[in-house]
C-alpha positions, 0 to 999 in steps of 0.5 A, a space after each residue: 355115274 355118280 361123285 364120291 368123296 373116297 377120302 377126306 384127310 386132314 394132314 400137315 402141321 395146319 390140319 388141312 383138309 386133303 380131299 379125294 374124290 372118285 366116279 364110282 364106275 369109271 374109279 376116275 379120280 380127282 384131289 383137292 389142294 394135297 397139302 402134305 402127306 403124299 403117301 398117305 394120299 397115294 397109299 389110299 390112291 392105289 389102293 383103290 386103283 383110282 385114275 388121278 385126272 385131276 389136281 385143283 388147287 383153291 389157293 397156293 398157300 403153302 399149307 396147301 401145297 406140300 404135298 402137290 409135286 411128289 403128287 403130281 411125279 407119281 399120277 400125272 395129273 393136270 394141276 389147275 390154279 386160278 392166274 390171279 395166285 399164280 405170283 403166291 406161288 411163285 414165291 412160296 420160299 417168301 410163304 415158307 420164310 413167313 411161318 419158319 416152314 421149308 420151302 417144298 417143292 413145285 411144280 408146273 401149272 398146267 391149266 390157269 383158271 378162271 371164274 365160270 370154266 367148266 371141266 370134268 364129265 360123268 360123275 367128276 363134272 365140275 365148275 369153278 368159281 372164284 371167290 377171291 378176298 383170302 387170296 387174289 385167286 382163291 376159287 371155290 369147286 363146285 360139283 353137283 350139290 356140293 362145294 368145296 371152299 378151300 379157305 374163303 367158309 368154314 363152319 361158324 367162320 370165314 377166311 382170314 384175310 391178313 396174308 399177301 394178297 389178301 382183301 376182307 373187302 373181297 372175301 366179303 364180297 365174295 361170301 355175300 354175292 356169289 356164295 351166299 345165293 348159292 342154294 342151302 341144301 349144298 353141301 361145304 367141304 372147307 379147307 379146314 375143319 369140319 364139313 357144313 352146308 349153305 343154309 347153316 351157315 346163312 344161320 348159324 355163322 356167327 362172321 355171316 351174320 356179322 357182316 349180313 346185318 352189321 357190315 
């Protein structure tokens, strides 16, 4: 049994990456950050006859949850969010007013997660890495050889820390103390933009180089 990245959909105003993962044998699936355009996400799920077990939120900013309620209502999947981002999720109206957006529909969070927790089985087994900084409850989801980094780490970039609850100091600590200690070969799939690897970002990411040598 192995993990397949069925699709990567950049959606919505902020072109947030929605990841649809599946076990190649069981056809069980995971959706990471259902940001917008629920009909596109559901079409892929239905066309491929997938059973969604989990909806994983890397954090609770408005540009990562726009299709959450419709996806949960349609699939019955369990929604996971780190406990430190509950306050962001519960104040979505403040986030929408900041960006001049309509309030997204919200739904119940089924599991409040913490660092080190493990979920899933077979090809969809993963564990939680808490990486605060972009938001207090930002997490990365680690599958064998693959890291879904949300807005903590990008190709040639790092997450912003000037939004509500952000902290540059914590973000740097998450990068230095956690992510940059991972194996160089691990593939990184961020919340926006193209994929990369841990090794490439150690070598080429100007923000990481600056913080490592001059921070």
